C-alpha positions in Angstrom: -68.5 32.9 9.7 -67.1 32.8 6.2 -65.8 29.4 5.1 -62.5 29.2 3.3 -62.1 27.1 0.1 -60.6 23.7 1.0 -57.1 24.5 -0.5 -56.9 27.8 1.5 -58.0 26.0 4.6 -55.4 23.3 4.2 -52.7 25.9 3.7 -53.8 27.8 6.8 -53.3 24.8 9.1 -50.1 24.7 11.2 -47.3 22.8 9.7 -45.3 20.3 11.6 -41.6 20.0 11.2 -40.1 16.6 10.3 -36.5 15.6 10.6 -34.7 12.4 9.8 -31.3 11.1 10.4 -29.2 8.0 10.5 -27.4 6.1 13.2 -24.1 4.9 11.9 -21.8 2.8 14.1 -18.3 1.4 13.7 -17.2 -2.2 14.5 -16.7 -1.3 18.2 -20.2 0.3 18.5 -19.1 3.9 18.4 -21.6 6.4 17.0 -20.8 8.7 14.1 -21.5 12.3 14.8 -21.1 15.4 12.6 -19.9 18.7 13.9 -22.0 21.5 12.3 -20.6 25.0 11.8 -23.9 26.7 12.7 -24.6 25.4 16.3 -22.8 24.4 19.4 -24.2 20.9 19.7 -23.2 18.0 17.3 -25.6 15.9 15.4 -26.2 12.6 13.6 -26.1 12.8 9.8 -29.6 14.1 8.8 -31.7 17.1 8.7 -35.1 18.7 8.1 -37.4 17.1 5.5 -37.9 19.3 2.5 -41.6 19.9 1.5 -43.0 16.8 0.0 -40.0 14.7 0.9 -40.5 11.5 2.9 -38.3 11.0 6.0 -36.5 8.0 4.5 -35.4 10.0 1.5 -34.3 12.9 3.8 -32.2 10.6 5.9 -30.5 9.1 2.9 -30.0 12.4 1.1 -28.6 14.2 4.1 -26.2 11.3 4.8 -24.9 11.5 1.3 -24.7 15.3 1.3 -23.0 15.5 4.7 -20.5 12.6 4.7 -20.6 11.2 1.2 -22.2 7.8 2.1 -25.1 6.9 -0.2 -26.5 3.5 0.4 -29.8 2.0 1.3 -31.0 2.6 4.8 -31.7 -0.1 7.4 -35.0 -0.2 9.3 -36.6 2.6 11.2 -35.2 2.6 14.8 -37.1 5.5 16.4 -40.2 7.5 15.6 -40.4 10.4 18.0 -42.9 13.1 18.7 -41.0 16.3 19.7 -43.2 18.8 21.5 -43.0 22.6 21.0 -40.2 23.7 23.3 -40.8 27.4 22.8 -37.9 27.7 20.4 -38.8 25.0 17.8 -42.4 24.0 17.0 -43.7 20.5 17.6 -42.6 17.9 15.1 -41.7 14.4 14.2 -38.2 13.0 14.3 -37.1 9.7 12.7 -33.8 7.8 13.2 -33.0 5.1 10.6 -30.4 2.4 11.0 -27.5 3.5 8.8 -25.6 0.3 9.6 -22.0 -0.2 10.2 -19.3 2.0 8.9 -16.0 0.3 8.3 -12.5 1.7 9.1 -11.9 2.0 5.3 -15.2 3.9 4.8 -14.3 6.2 7.7 -11.0 7.2 6.1 -12.8 7.9 2.8 -15.6 10.2 4.2 -16.2 13.2 1.9 -17.2 16.3 3.8 -18.7 18.1 0.9 -21.3 20.1 2.9 -19.7 23.4 4.1 -22.0 23.3 7.1 -20.1 20.2 8.4 -16.7 21.0 10.1 -15.8 17.4 11.1 -16.9 13.9 11.8 -16.3 12.1 15.0 -16.8 8.5 16.3 -17.7 8.4 19.9 -19.0 6.0 22.5 -22.7 6.3 23.1 -22.0 8.0 26.4 -19.7 10.5 24.9 -22.1 11.1 21.9 -25.1 11.9 24.2 -23.0 14.6 25.9 -22.2 16.3 22.6 -25.8 16.5 21.1 -28.8 18.5 22.2 -30.7 16.9 25.1 -33.7 16.0 22.9 -31.5 14.2 20.4 -29.5 12.6 23.3 -32.6 10.8 24.5 -33.6 9.7 21.0 -30.1 8.7 20.1 -29.8 6.5 23.2 -33.1 4.7 22.3 -31.9 4.2 18.7 -28.5 2.9 19.8 -30.1 0.4 22.2 -32.5 -0.8 19.5 -29.6 -1.2 17.0 -27.6 -3.2 19.6 -30.4 -5.5 20.5 -31.8 -5.9 17.0 -35.1 -4.1 17.8 -36.7 -1.6 15.6 -39.5 1.0 15.4 -39.7 2.3 18.9 -42.3 5.0 19.4 -41.2 7.9 21.6 -42.6 11.0 23.0 -39.9 13.6 23.6 -37.2 10.9 23.4 -38.9 8.6 26.0 -40.1 5.2 24.7 -43.9 4.7 24.9 -44.0 1.3 23.2 -42.0 -1.8 23.5 -39.6 -2.4 20.6 -40.5 -4.6 17.7 -38.0 -7.5 17.3 -36.6 -7.8 13.9 -37.2 -11.0 11.9 -34.4 -12.8 10.0 -35.7 -11.0 6.9 -34.9 -7.5 8.3 -31.5 -8.2 10.0 -28.3 -6.6 8.7 
């Protein structure tokens, strides 16, 4: 058996997809969703990580590109392993706390990405009906964590596998 040089070997390994998004909520706890032009289900602000881009940069960049809000992210709420579903390869999905969005910010949202048709604020129950099932599970866990002040919940296919870490005073909004 012929051995490949290390760099060729590394390039031959399967790549995992990574995605990152933000959970933004208004003062009543409604979730901000974007309505993309390219699929039937809605989404949270976010997207696929570019090569060499860490998830926290992806989440912030996508949030700025999609809705015009560029501000530091809050803590990581969910780290999810998403298995291969036959359509999309296995990957890792991150949801960061985007914090609260005020009524004033909502009226000033800038939809500069042509892929985004509209932005909606929905209750968590309504939001989970509008997104893909895998995101619905993940979104519910993130929303619960944000409501209770917990962070960094490990999930497998949107199902929690660890207890949440409670935020300390230093990490609270």
